[in-house]
C-alpha positions in Angstrom: 169.1 155.3 87.0 169.2 158.0 84.5 172.6 158.8 83.0 172.3 162.5 84.0 174.3 163.7 87.0 172.3 164.2 90.2 173.9 167.6 90.8 173.7 170.8 88.7 174.0 170.5 85.0 177.5 171.6 83.9 178.3 173.6 80.8 180.5 171.5 78.6 183.8 172.9 77.3 183.0 174.1 73.8 186.2 172.7 72.3 185.2 169.2 73.3 181.6 169.7 72.2 182.7 170.8 68.8 185.1 167.9 68.4 182.5 165.1 68.9 179.8 166.9 67.0 182.3 167.3 64.1 182.4 163.5 64.0 178.6 163.4 63.8 178.7 165.9 60.9 181.3 163.6 59.3 178.8 160.7 59.4 176.2 162.9 57.7 178.7 163.9 55.0 179.4 160.2 54.4 175.7 159.6 53.9 175.5 162.4 51.3 178.5 161.0 49.5 176.7 157.6 49.3 173.7 159.3 47.7 175.8 160.9 45.0 177.6 157.6 44.3 174.8 155.1 44.3 171.7 156.9 43.0 170.9 158.6 39.7 169.1 161.8 40.4 167.4 164.4 38.4 170.0 167.1 37.7 168.3 169.6 40.0 168.3 167.3 43.0 171.9 166.3 42.4 172.9 169.9 42.6 171.0 170.5 45.8 172.6 167.4 47.4 176.0 168.5 46.4 175.4 172.0 47.8 174.2 170.5 51.1 177.2 168.3 51.2 179.4 171.4 50.8 177.7 173.1 53.7 178.2 170.1 55.9 181.8 169.8 55.0 182.4 173.5 55.8 180.8 172.9 59.2 182.9 169.8 59.7 186.1 171.8 58.9 185.1 174.6 61.3 184.4 172.1 64.1 187.6 170.1 63.5 189.6 173.3 63.6 187.8 174.4 66.7 188.9 171.3 68.5 192.5 172.0 67.7 192.8 175.8 68.2 190.4 176.9 70.9 191.4 180.3 72.2 192.4 180.8 75.8 190.4 182.6 78.4 186.8 181.9 77.1 184.0 183.5 79.0 181.2 181.2 80.3 178.6 183.1 78.4 180.5 182.6 75.2 180.7 178.9 76.0 176.9 178.9 76.3 176.6 180.6 72.8 178.9 178.0 71.3 176.9 175.2 72.9 173.6 176.3 71.5 175.1 176.9 68.0 176.7 173.4 68.0 173.5 171.9 69.1 171.7 173.4 66.1 174.4 171.9 63.8 173.9 168.5 65.4 170.2 168.5 64.9 170.5 169.5 61.3 173.0 166.8 60.7 170.5 164.3 62.0 167.9 165.7 59.6 170.4 165.5 56.6 171.1 161.8 57.4 167.4 161.0 57.5 166.7 162.8 54.2 169.4 160.8 52.5 168.3 157.4 53.9 164.6 158.1 53.0 165.6 159.0 49.5 167.7 155.8 49.0 165.0 153.6 50.4 162.3 155.1 48.1 164.5 155.2 45.1 165.5 151.6 45.4 161.9 150.3 46.0 160.8 148.4 42.9 157.2 148.7 44.1 157.0 152.4 43.2 156.0 153.6 39.8 158.0 156.0 37.7 155.7 158.9 38.6 155.9 158.0 42.3 159.7 158.1 42.1 159.6 161.5 40.4 157.4 162.7 43.2 159.8 161.3 45.8 162.7 163.2 44.1 160.8 166.4 44.1 160.0 165.9 47.8 163.7 165.3 48.6 164.6 168.5 46.7 162.1 170.5 48.8 163.4 169.0 52.1 167.0 169.8 51.1 165.9 173.4 50.3 164.3 173.7 53.7 167.5 172.3 55.4 169.7 174.6 53.5 167.6 177.5 54.7 168.1 176.4 58.3 171.8 176.1 57.7 172.0 179.6 56.3 170.1 180.8 59.4 172.5 179.0 61.6 175.4 180.7 59.9 173.7 184.1 60.4 173.1 183.3 64.0 176.7 182.5 64.6 177.6 186.0 63.5 174.9 187.6 65.5 175.8 185.6 68.6 179.4 186.5 68.2 180.7 182.9 68.0 184.2 183.6 66.6 186.0 182.1 63.7 188.7 179.8 64.8 192.3 180.9 64.4 195.5 181.5 66.2 197.6 179.2 68.3 196.2 179.9 71.7 196.0 176.9 74.0 192.6 175.7 75.2 192.3 176.9 78.8 190.6 173.7 79.9 193.3 171.6 78.3 195.9 173.6 80.0 194.3 172.8 83.3 194.3 169.2 82.5 198.0 169.3 81.5 198.9 171.2 84.7 197.1 168.5 86.8 199.1 165.8 85.0 202.6 167.3 85.4 205.1 164.9 86.9 208.5 164.9 88.4 210.8 162.0 89.5 210.5 163.1 93.1 208.6 160.6 95.3 206.4 162.4 97.8 206.8 161.6 101.4 204.4 159.0 102.7 203.6 157.9 99.1 202.0 154.4 99.3 202.2 151.8 96.5 200.8 148.2 96.4 201.2 145.5 93.8 204.2 147.0 92.0 207.1 145.1 93.7 207.4 142.4 91.1 207.1 144.8 88.2 209.7 147.1 89.8 212.2 144.3 90.0 211.5 143.3 86.4 212.0 146.9 85.1 215.2 147.4 87.2 216.6 144.2 85.7 215.8 145.4 82.2 217.4 148.7 82.8 220.7 147.6 84.3 221.2 144.1 82.7 220.7 142.5 79.3 222.1 143.5 75.9 224.5 146.4 75.6 222.5 148.0 72.7 220.3 150.9 73.7 216.8 149.6 74.4 213.4 151.4 74.9 211.4 149.9 77.7 207.8 150.9 77.9 205.2 150.9 80.6 201.6 150.9 79.2 198.3 151.3 80.9 195.1 153.3 81.5 195.4 156.8 83.1 195.6 156.4 86.9 196.8 152.8 86.9 200.3 153.6 88.2 202.6 154.0 85.2 204.3 157.2 86.5 204.4 155.9 90.1 206.2 152.7 88.9 208.6 154.7 86.7 209.4 157.0 89.7 210.2 154.0 91.9 212.5 152.5 89.2 214.2 155.8 88.4 215.1 156.3 92.1 215.9 152.6 92.8 219.3 152.2 94.4 220.7 149.9 91.7 219.5 152.2 88.9 221.1 155.2 90.5 224.4 153.3 91.0 224.3 152.1 87.4 223.6 155.4 85.7 224.7 157.9 88.3 224.0 161.5 87.4 223.4 160.7 83.8 219.7 160.3 84.3 217.0 162.6 83.0 213.3 162.7 83.8 211.0 164.6 81.3 207.3 164.9 81.3 206.2 164.9 77.6 202.5 165.7 77.8 199.9 166.0 75.1 201.4 169.3 73.9 204.7 167.6 72.8 207.4 170.3 72.2 210.7 168.5 71.2 212.9 171.6 71.7 211.8 172.0 75.3 212.2 168.3 76.0 215.7 168.2 74.5 216.6 171.3 76.6 215.4 169.6 79.8 217.4 166.4 79.1 220.6 168.4 78.5 220.1 170.2 81.8 220.0 166.9 83.6 222.9 165.1 81.9 225.1 168.0 80.7 224.3 171.1 82.6 227.3 173.1 81.4 226.8 172.2 77.8 223.1 173.1 78.0 223.9 176.7 78.7 225.5 177.0 75.2 222.3 176.0 73.4 219.8 178.7 74.4 219.8 180.1 70.8 219.6 176.8 69.1 216.5 175.9 67.1 214.9 172.4 67.4 217.0 170.7 64.8 220.3 172.1 66.0 219.4 171.2 69.6 218.4 167.7 68.6 221.7 167.1 66.8 223.6 168.6 69.8 221.8 166.3 72.2 222.6 163.3 70.1 226.3 164.2 70.1 226.3 164.5 73.9 224.4 161.2 74.4 226.7 159.3 72.1 229.5 159.8 74.7 227.7 158.5 77.8 225.7 155.7 79.2 222.4 157.4 79.9 218.9 156.7 81.2 216.1 159.0 80.0 212.6 158.7 81.2 209.9 160.1 78.9 206.8 160.2 81.0 203.4 160.3 79.2 204.2 160.0 75.5 200.7 160.3 73.9 201.0 159.3 70.2 203.2 157.6 67.7 203.6 160.9 66.0 205.0 162.4 69.2 207.5 159.6 69.5 208.6 160.0 65.9 209.0 163.7 66.4 211.0 163.3 69.6 213.3 160.6 68.3 213.4 162.1 64.7 212.3 158.8 63.3 211.5 158.7 59.6 207.9 157.8 59.0 209.1 155.9 56.0 211.0 153.5 58.3 208.7 152.1 60.9 210.6 150.7 63.9 213.7 152.8 63.1 215.9 153.3 66.2 215.8 157.0 65.9 218.5 159.7 65.6 218.3 161.8 68.7 218.7 158.9 71.1 221.8 157.0 69.7 221.7 153.3 69.8 225.3 152.7 70.9 226.5 149.6 72.8 227.1 151.0 76.2 223.9 149.9 78.0 221.9 153.1 77.6 218.2 152.9 78.2 215.0 154.9 77.6 212.0 154.3 79.8 208.7 155.4 78.3 205.3 155.6 79.9 202.3 155.8 77.6 198.6 155.0 77.4 198.9 153.8 73.8 200.4 150.4 73.2 201.2 151.3 69.7 203.7 153.9 71.0 205.5 151.2 72.9 205.7 148.9 69.8 207.0 151.7 67.6 209.6 152.8 70.1 211.2 149.4 70.3 209.7 146.4 68.6 212.2 144.1 70.2 211.0 144.7 73.7 207.7 143.5 75.0 206.0 146.4 76.8 205.0 146.0 80.5 201.2 146.5 80.6 199.9 147.4 84.0 196.6 145.7 85.0 194.1 146.6 87.6 194.8 145.6 91.2 193.4 142.4 92.6 190.7 142.6 95.3 193.4 141.8 97.9 195.8 144.4 96.6 193.0 147.0 96.4 192.0 146.4 100.0 195.6 146.7 101.2 196.1 150.0 99.3 192.9 151.3 100.7 193.7 150.4 104.3 197.1 152.0 104.1 195.6 155.2 102.8 192.4 155.3 104.9 193.7 154.1 108.2 197.3 155.4 107.8 199.3 153.8 110.6 196.3 152.3 112.5 195.5 148.6 112.4 192.3 148.1 110.4 191.2 145.2 112.7 190.8 147.8 115.5 187.7 149.2 113.8 184.2 147.7 113.8 183.2 145.0 111.3 180.3 147.2 109.9 182.8 150.0 109.1 185.1 147.6 107.4 182.3 146.2 105.3 181.4 149.8 104.2 185.0 150.2 103.2 185.0 146.9 101.2 181.9 148.1 99.3 183.6 151.3 98.4 186.8 149.6 97.3 184.8 147.2 95.1 183.3 150.2 93.2 186.9 151.3 92.4 187.4 148.1 90.3 191.1 147.9 91.0 192.0 151.4 89.7 194.9 152.6 92.0 194.2 156.3 91.6 190.5 155.9 92.5 191.5 153.9 95.6 194.1 156.5 96.7 191.7 159.3 96.3 189.0 157.4 98.2 191.4 156.4 101.0 192.7 159.9 101.3 189.2 161.3 101.6 188.2 158.8 104.3 191.5 159.4 106.3 190.4 163.0 106.9 186.9 162.3 108.2 185.6 160.5 111.3 185.7 156.7 111.2 182.0 156.4 111.9 179.2 154.6 110.1 177.2 157.7 109.3 180.2 159.6 107.8 181.4 156.6 105.7 177.9 155.9 104.7 177.6 159.4 103.2 180.7 158.8 101.1 179.4 155.4 99.9 176.1 157.0 98.9 177.8 159.8 97.0 180.9 158.1 95.5 180.1 159.5 92.0 180.3 163.0 93.3 183.5 162.4 95.2 185.3 160.4 92.5 183.7 161.0 89.1 182.9 164.7 89.1 184.5 166.6 86.3 186.9 168.4 88.7 188.0 165.2 90.5 191.5 163.8 89.9 190.2 160.5 88.5 188.1 162.1 85.8 190.7 164.8 85.1 193.3 162.1 84.3 190.9 159.9 82.3 189.6 162.9 80.4 193.0 163.4 78.8 192.5 160.0 77.1 189.2 161.2 75.6 190.3 164.6 74.3 193.2 163.0 72.3 190.9 160.6 70.4 190.6 161.3 66.7 187.0 162.2 65.7 186.2 158.8 64.1 187.0 157.1 67.5 185.0 159.6 69.6 181.6 158.4 68.4 182.7 154.7 68.9 183.9 155.4 72.4 180.8 157.4 73.4 178.5 154.6 72.0 180.0 152.2 74.6 178.2 154.0 77.4 174.9 152.5 76.2 175.9 149.1 77.7 175.2 148.5 81.4 177.9 148.6 84.1 180.2 145.6 84.2 178.6 144.3 81.0 180.7 141.9 78.8 180.2 143.1 75.2 180.2 140.7 72.3 182.7 142.1 69.7 180.6 140.7 66.8 177.6 142.6 68.1 179.5 145.8 68.8 181.0 146.0 65.4 177.6 145.4 63.8 176.1 148.2 65.8 178.8 150.6 64.8 178.3 149.7 61.1 174.5 150.2 61.5 175.0 153.6 63.1 177.2 154.7 60.2 180.4 155.2 62.3 182.5 153.6 59.5 182.7 155.2 56.1 181.2 153.3 53.2 184.0 151.5 51.3 182.0 149.5 48.8 182.9 146.2 50.5 181.2 145.3 53.8 184.0 143.0 54.9 186.5 145.9 54.6 184.1 148.0 56.6 184.0 145.3 59.3 187.8 145.2 59.3 187.9 148.9 59.7 185.4 148.8 62.6 187.6 146.0 64.2 190.6 148.3 63.8 188.7 151.1 65.6 188.1 148.7 68.5 191.7 147.7 68.6 192.8 151.3 68.7 190.5 151.9 71.7 192.0 148.8 73.3 195.6 150.0 72.5 194.7 153.3 74.2 193.5 151.3 77.3 189.9 152.8 77.1 188.5 149.3 76.4 189.6 146.0 78.0 189.8 142.8 76.0 188.0 140.1 78.0 188.4 137.1 75.7 190.6 136.5 72.8 190.4 133.8 70.1 193.4 131.6 69.7 194.6 133.8 66.8 194.4 136.9 69.1 191.1 138.3 67.8 189.1 140.1 70.5 185.9 138.1 71.0 184.6 140.0 74.1 185.4 143.3 75.7 184.3 145.5 78.6 184.7 149.1 79.8 186.0 149.9 83.3 183.3 151.7 85.3 185.2 154.9 85.6 185.9 155.0 81.9 182.2 154.3 81.3 181.3 157.2 83.5 183.6 159.4 81.4 181.8 158.2 78.2 178.4 158.9 79.8 179.5 162.4 80.9 180.8 163.3 77.4 177.7 161.8 75.6 175.5 163.8 77.9 177.4 167.0 77.0 176.8 166.1 73.4 173.1 165.3 74.0 173.8 162.1 72.1 172.3 159.7 74.6 169.4 159.2 77.1 169.0 156.3 79.4 166.0 155.2 81.4 165.5 153.1 84.5 162.3 152.7 86.5 164.2 154.1 89.5 163.8 157.5 88.0 160.7 159.2 86.7 162.2 160.8 83.6 164.5 159.6 80.9 166.9 162.5 81.5 167.0 166.1 82.6 167.5 167.8 79.2 165.6 170.4 77.3 162.6 168.9 75.5 163.7 170.2 72.1 166.9 168.0 72.2 167.0 165.4 69.6 168.5 162.3 71.3 170.0 159.8 68.9 170.8 156.9 71.2 168.6 155.4 74.0 169.3 152.6 76.5 166.7 151.1 78.8 168.0 149.4 81.9 164.7 148.4 83.5 161.1 149.4 83.6 160.5 148.9 79.9 156.7 149.3 80.1 156.9 152.5 82.2 159.3 154.0 79.7 156.9 153.2 76.8 154.1 155.0 78.6 155.9 158.3 78.9 155.9 161.3 76.6 158.6 161.0 73.9 158.1 163.9 71.7 161.7 164.9 72.0 162.9 161.5 70.8 161.2 161.4 67.4 164.6 161.3 65.7 165.8 158.4 67.9 168.2 156.3 65.9 169.3 153.6 68.3 167.4 151.8 71.1 169.1 149.1 73.2 167.4 147.2 76.0 169.5 145.8 78.8 167.8 143.4 81.2 164.7 145.5 80.8 161.8 143.0 81.4 158.4 144.2 80.0 155.0 142.9 80.8 153.0 140.6 78.5 149.7 142.0 77.4 148.1 138.5 77.5 148.5 137.8 73.8 152.2 137.2 73.9 152.7 140.6 72.2 154.4 143.4 74.1 152.4 146.6 73.9 155.5 148.6 74.8 157.4 147.1 71.8 154.4 148.0 69.6 154.5 151.5 71.0 158.2 151.8 70.1 157.5 150.7 66.5 154.8 153.4 66.2 156.7 156.2 67.9 160.3 155.9 66.7 160.1 155.7 62.9 163.7 156.7 62.4 165.2 153.8 64.3 168.4 152.4 62.7 169.2 150.0 65.6 166.7 148.1 67.7 168.2 145.6 70.1 165.6 143.6 72.2 168.0 141.0 73.4 166.8 139.3 76.6 163.3 140.6 76.5 160.9 137.7 77.1 158.5 138.5 74.2 156.6 135.8 72.3 155.4 137.9 69.4 156.6 141.0 67.5 153.9 143.5 66.4 153.2 143.9 62.7 154.2 147.5 63.1 157.8 146.3 63.1 157.7 146.3 59.3 157.2 150.1 59.2 160.7 150.7 60.5 162.1 151.3 57.1 165.3 152.9 58.3 166.2 149.9 60.6 169.6 148.4 59.8 170.1 146.2 62.9 167.5 144.0 64.7 168.7 142.1 67.7 166.4 139.3 69.0 168.7 137.0 70.9 167.5 135.2 74.0 163.9 136.2 73.6 160.8 133.8 73.6 160.1 134.4 69.9 159.2 131.3 67.9 158.7 133.1 64.6 158.6 136.6 63.0 155.6 138.4 61.4 155.4 138.5 57.6 155.6 142.3 57.8 159.3 141.8 58.4 159.7 142.1 54.6 159.1 145.9 55.0 162.5 146.3 56.6 164.1 147.4 53.4 167.2 148.8 55.0 167.9 145.9 57.3 171.5 144.6 57.2 171.7 142.5 60.3 169.1 140.1 61.8 170.5 138.4 64.9 168.4 135.7 66.6 169.0 132.3 68.2 165.7 131.0 69.3 163.3 130.9 66.3 161.5 127.6 65.5 160.2 128.8 62.2 161.8 131.2 59.8 159.2 133.1 57.6 159.8 133.1 53.9 159.5 136.9 53.8 163.0 137.2 55.3 164.3 136.3 51.8 162.7 139.5 50.5 165.1 141.8 52.5 167.6 142.4 49.7 170.0 144.5 51.8 170.5 141.7 54.4 174.2 141.0 55.0 174.3 139.2 58.3 171.7 136.6 59.0 171.8 134.5 62.2 169.0 132.0 62.7 170.7 129.5 65.0 168.4 127.1 66.8 165.6 127.0 64.2 164.0 123.7 63.4 162.4 124.7 60.2 162.0 121.8 57.7 160.8 124.1 54.9 163.3 125.4 52.4 164.6 128.9 53.2 165.5 130.6 49.9 168.6 132.5 51.1 170.0 132.2 47.6 167.7 135.2 46.8 169.7 137.4 49.1 172.3 138.7 46.8 174.1 140.8 49.5 174.3 138.1 52.1 177.8 137.8 53.6 177.4 135.9 56.8 174.9 133.1 57.2 174.7 131.2 60.5 172.2 128.5 61.6 171.1 127.0 58.3 170.4 123.3 58.6 172.3 120.8 56.4 169.2 119.6 54.6 167.9 123.1 54.0 171.3 124.0 52.4 171.5 121.1 50.1 168.0 121.7 48.8 168.7 125.2 47.6 168.0 125.6 43.9 171.0 127.7 43.1 173.6 128.3 45.9 175.9 129.7 43.3 174.0 132.9 43.4 175.7 133.5 46.7 179.1 132.8 45.2 180.3 136.4 45.0 179.1 137.6 48.4 178.9 134.8 51.0 182.1 134.8 53.1 181.1 133.0 56.3 178.7 130.0 56.6 177.6 127.9 59.6 175.5 124.8 59.0 173.9 122.8 61.9 171.6 119.9 62.7 171.4 116.4 61.4 173.7 115.7 58.5 171.9 112.8 56.9 173.0 114.0 53.5 175.5 112.8 50.9 179.0 114.1 51.4 179.4 114.7 47.7 176.3 116.9 47.5 177.5 119.1 50.4 181.0 119.2 49.0 179.7 120.3 45.6 177.3 123.0 46.9 180.1 124.6 49.0 182.5 124.5 46.1 180.2 126.9 44.2 180.8 129.6 46.9 183.9 131.1 45.3 184.2 133.8 47.9 183.7 131.6 51.0 186.5 132.2 53.6 185.1 130.5 56.8 183.0 127.4 57.2 181.6 125.9 60.5 180.0 122.5 60.4 178.2 121.4 63.6 176.4 118.0 63.3 174.3 116.1 65.8 175.2 112.8 63.9 178.1 111.8 61.7 179.8 114.4 59.6 179.6 113.1 56.0 182.8 112.2 54.2 183.9 115.4 52.5 186.0 116.2 49.5 187.2 119.8 50.1 190.1 120.3 47.6 187.8 122.4 45.4 187.1 124.9 48.1 189.7 127.2 46.7 189.5 130.2 48.9 188.4 128.6 52.2 191.0 129.6 54.9 189.2 128.7 58.1 187.3 125.4 58.8 185.6 124.4 62.1 184.2 120.8 62.4 182.1 119.8 65.4 180.5 116.4 65.5 181.4 112.7 65.1 183.8 112.0 62.1 184.7 108.4 61.4 188.0 109.4 59.8 189.8 112.4 58.5 189.9 112.9 54.7 193.3 112.4 53.1 195.6 115.5 53.2 195.1 116.0 49.5 191.4 116.4 50.0 191.6 119.3 52.3 191.1 122.9 51.1 194.4 124.0 49.4 194.5 127.4 51.2 193.4 126.2 54.7 195.2 128.2 57.4 193.0 127.6 60.5 191.5 124.2 61.5 189.4 123.4 64.6 188.2 119.9 65.4 185.8 119.2 68.3 183.8 116.1 69.3 185.0 114.4 66.1 186.0 111.4 68.3 188.8 110.2 65.9 190.3 106.9 66.8 193.5 107.4 64.7 196.2 109.9 65.4 195.2 113.0 63.3 198.8 114.4 63.2 200.1 112.3 60.3 197.4 113.8 58.1 197.2 117.3 59.4 201.0 117.8 59.4 201.0 117.6 55.6 198.7 120.6 55.1 201.0 123.1 53.5 199.4 126.4 54.6 198.1 125.4 58.1 199.1 128.1 60.7 196.6 127.5 63.4 195.4 124.1 64.7 192.9 123.6 67.6 192.1 120.1 68.8 189.3 120.6 71.3 187.2 118.3 73.5 187.0 114.7 72.3 188.4 115.5 68.9 190.8 112.6 69.4 190.2 109.7 71.8 193.6 108.0 71.7 196.3 108.3 74.3 199.3 109.3 72.2 200.1 111.6 69.2 203.3 112.0 67.2 204.5 114.9 65.0 207.0 113.8 62.4 210.4 115.4 61.8 210.3 118.7 59.8 206.5 118.7 59.6 204.0 121.5 60.3 206.4 123.9 58.7 204.1 126.9 58.9 202.3 126.2 62.1 202.3 129.2 64.5 199.5 128.2 67.0 198.7 124.8 68.5 195.9 124.3 71.0 195.3 120.9 72.6 192.5 121.0 75.2 190.1 118.6 76.9 191.5 115.5 75.2 190.8 113.4 78.3 192.6 110.2 77.0 195.7 111.9 75.6 198.8 111.6 77.8 201.8 111.9 75.4 202.8 114.2 72.5 206.0 113.2 70.8 207.5 116.0 68.8 210.4 114.9 66.6 213.4 117.0 65.8 212.8 119.8 63.4 209.0 119.7 63.7 206.9 122.9 64.1 209.9 125.2 63.6 207.8 128.4 63.7 205.5 127.5 66.5 205.1 130.6 68.7 202.0 129.8 70.8 201.1 126.5 72.4 198.2 125.6 74.7 197.9 122.3 76.5 196.7 120.5 79.7 199.2 120.1 82.5 199.1 116.3 82.5 200.4 116.0 79.0 203.9 114.7 78.6 205.7 116.5 75.7 209.0 115.3 74.2 211.5 117.8 72.8 209.5 120.8 73.9 212.8 122.7 74.5 213.7 122.5 70.8 210.8 124.8 69.9 213.1 127.8 69.8 210.5 130.3 68.6 208.0 129.6 71.3 207.1 132.8 73.0 203.6 132.1 74.5 202.5 129.0 76.4 199.2 128.3 78.2 199.1 125.5 80.7 195.6 124.6 81.8 194.6 122.6 84.9 195.1 122.4 88.6 198.9 122.8 89.1 200.5 121.3 92.2 204.3 121.1 92.6 206.8 120.1 95.2 210.2 121.8 95.3 211.8 118.8 93.7 212.7 119.4 90.1 211.1 116.6 88.0 212.1 116.2 84.4 208.5 115.3 83.5 207.1 118.7 84.4 206.8 120.6 81.1 207.5 124.0 82.7 211.1 123.1 83.4 212.0 122.5 79.9 210.3 125.8 79.0 212.3 127.6 81.6 215.6 126.3 80.2 214.9 128.2 77.0 214.8 131.8 78.4 213.2 134.2 80.7 209.5 133.4 81.2 206.9 135.6 82.9 203.7 134.0 84.1 200.2 135.3 84.9 197.1 133.3 86.1 194.4 133.2 83.4 190.9 131.8 83.0 190.2 129.8 79.8 187.4 128.4 77.8 184.7 126.7 79.9 186.1 128.6 82.9 189.2 126.4 83.1 192.0 127.8 85.2 195.7 127.8 84.3 198.8 130.0 83.6 199.8 132.0 80.7 203.6 132.2 80.2 205.4 134.5 77.8 208.9 135.6 77.0 210.8 137.8 74.7 212.5 136.3 71.6 216.3 136.6 71.4 216.9 136.3 75.2 220.2 134.6 76.1 220.0 131.3 77.9 220.3 131.6 81.7 223.1 129.9 83.6 222.3 126.7 85.5 222.5 128.5 88.8 220.2 131.3 87.6 217.8 128.7 86.3 217.6 126.8 89.6 217.1 130.1 91.6 214.4 131.3 89.3 212.7 128.0 89.2 212.5 127.8 93.0 211.0 131.3 93.2 208.6 130.4 90.4 207.4 127.2 92.2 207.0 129.0 95.5 204.8 131.6 93.8 202.6 129.0 92.2 202.3 127.1 95.4 201.1 130.2 97.2 198.4 130.7 94.6 
């Protein structure tokens, strides 16, 4: 379906429109900076570019300020004026970016003569003059239209509405229903009333609407908490508009009413000092509901930004058992508030919990079984669409409780759930919208871009970051790896803010796959529509979107009906920069070439991203080579066997991602800007001269024999950072070792062989920190022959006969060791005393013959994470004092008899462990256990009681 709402088009709030468009102008400014830094112009052109850059910066500043200081009480007609004005800025920003890219491409082309380059520079100058004239006209129109300059401290009226909707109090409404919080409530109560005497900050983290405030209310009003803290409890709603003085005043009124009356004339600092003096004398509980940012926490607690993790001055540490309970959407706030306490992260309800909550809200006191099966099935379909978000289920259940329990009435709700739950005025979207408006501008574009992926789609992080780089969302930093790290940090920030969910993590905690909750995705769609950034097409609708024809969309996603989409009129999409297909199956024209793909190459000359993943195409049109702006080309899981020679025309291409080619054309090696090349699955016997690609940083899918035949791999020495070699390895180990030793910047190497891995001498691989080996390996090299800086090692299908531990435990820098399927085929391994002195992560999985792991005293002293299969007997596991995360994989069956052989029991003797079910690699099931460091050992009676409860819970599952 098209991404446009089915109901009337709503006017966006101008403050939000400006904020996201400001990010777009920011991207265009980056592009202009790149021109000035990388290209030598004629003086006149340089001046024009600098002037244009200044104009864009001025607009960026205006829009940024507008997002912060929108005046209250705007009229709708003024909103419309602002909307049109911002739209003009956006379209000119697109044009500026295109002018810059065209100039760089033409300037860097070695095919053009000197005279042609002069002509190109003259053309750029003329285009810039035209663009500046348009910008001047926009400025004049702003004055004529009466779009005001931004100033003053007035609050945004829309934001004030959002804040009012979010206000909270500790009072629990009569008839309030909660499900799935019982265990978490007990955990929080225990943390508040027991444990260390020092003041602690306990945080509850999660997406808006997931139940953070509800849980905090239950805990705040819990009988044991009331008895423990008595009247010395305070509940304060912080909000996005954090005002420390008001918050201090509210706390004083709760815990020291008489003293609070003396402070009415105090300024913020005086009041903070006064509150600190009062709190020092008492055992207190303060709930800070909805702390938005780390800056807000620092401001409230008066923490010096020069001392991260400082306990803070306003809330004294003391040793009387005082506590703070913080709710926040940002995990970073929790970590900053108290790094010693693991935050409680609320997750979505299970299907069973969702149904229970729904029934209690929709049927009230009635028995659900009294209603017809078809009605209940409708209810189940609606609950499934809520995806475990409690607020959505409560709103839905409340709505259905007020209407007839009939199939027609419930059917209407099912057919119009978007209108009932995701309309801009509905509680769910109001709450989620607060998470969007607080995003910094550089995260707004990244967040909005996520709406291009289909509902429930699991997104590859590697792909997502490459798309963000290709779109220009990350500022040029001279080093692509640093840019990738920055993009990864952007993703982590969105995850910390609970707008993106991590689906799969690597063993060293890197996010490998992620997804977006459907309601969050709908929020991104709504905001991207307001910005006119996106259009999406499905054959179920006749048009791509219901927007004005003059709109310049930059992003397009096709969900189905690829051919029908290509046959439509697309005059408004001439500046389209990103086109992603998602399960959109086109029709073959009989020659294996897709006419609709050919049409795209002809129509959308400004494309920077073209992702055709999953399209069953056998040939690409020659026109593909005319997409000179293209930076990302995704061709995974297609039917392509080769690529046309015109591929060499993709002068801007940075990423080529394919996994199905049989033959790789030599013209690929003419794409000098290529940074990421994935050609996995290819069976090419001819030499591929990748050593000509001087900017190549990531190469995946090269065959062993192709690699060793390169004339000069040392040409890649300064750029190549990641390398994956595959296929038959019938080569001399010394040749492979020597060729890799020439790659002075190589950090990561993956060797996957269908036959024996050759004997390698790796001690000259000076900078290699990560090594993956998959394939038969007669024996391990000596410890002295491994890379000296090796930190991560993965072995799989190596089928080693001898215990690998005596060799691997001698590697001085090794911090992560993964022994995967059939890496060792023996039945016992031993770790010597005081070995693996730096090992933090150990993973032992799918070693079918292994039954015993003997860990001697003093071994692995800094191991914090351990993954193994349940059948494995491990000696002296309880001596691993720094172990905080354990994953136990396999079908777990227990009796209530405590057996010393069960590894859990030794783990439980070392502190308080919390467990959650988890799915692992290859869909294996198991349990993830974690605990906080520094916990006191439980008494024997507590241990037995906890163990029985633990085993009962596991047996139920």
